[in-house]
N, C-alpha and C positions, 0 to 999 in steps of 0.2 A: 504494500500500500504506500502511496506517495505521502510524503510529509506535508502536513498542512499547517497553516498559521493558527496560533491559539485563539480561541473565541471565548469571550465573556458575554453571557446573555443576561440582560437586565429584564426581570420579569416581576409578576405578582402571582399569588396563588389563585386569584379569582379570574384571571385573564384567559379566555378561551383561545385567543390568537397565540398567546404564549405557549399553551399546552400543544396546540397544533404545530407550531414551529419546532418545539423541542422534539415532538414525535417524528417529524419529518427529518430533522437533523440526525436523530438516533437511527432512523431507518437508512439514511444515506451514509452512516458511519462517520459523521462529523462530531468530534468530541467538543465539549464545552464545559465551562464552569458557570455556575448560575448565582446571581445575586438578586434577592427579593428586595425590591426598592421600597416596599412597605415596611420592611424590617431595617434595612440599611439605607437610610435616606440621604446620606451625604453625596450620593451620585446625582441627585435631582437636578442641580443647576446645569450640569453638562448635558443631561438628556433634554431638559427644557430648551437650552440654547440650540441644540442640534435639531430639535423638532419644530422650531419656530414658535415656541411659547407653551408647549404642553409637555407633561410628563408621560410620554407615549411609551407603551410597552407592547410587544417586545422591542428592545433595542439591543443590537449586537455590537460589540466592540472588537475590532480586528486591527491589530497593530496601531492602536490609538484612534482609529477612525470609527465613528459611530454610524451605524446603519439603523435608521428608525423604521420600525415595522417592516423589516425586510422579508422578501420572498426567499424560499429555499434556493432558488436560482441565484439571487444576489449574494447570499451567504456562500454558496458553493464557489462562485466566481471570485469572491474576495479572499477566501482561504487558499485558493489555488494560485491566484495571481500575486 
């Protein structure tokens, strides 16, 4: 398997989009670490700045770049490229 870039996934427990993206990433073999932004709130400012004013989840961080509510295709491209 090719090496991929590390992914941090900012989520909440109640977010259906988060559960879907995590399941898709797991099915695709993309490993990630997860941060629940309802518990660990110190990431809020970065996510709000990246999303244009909202604390949108899921947000994926790959090499310092934040992808707000990304599709599996966007995550796959970012970890490969």
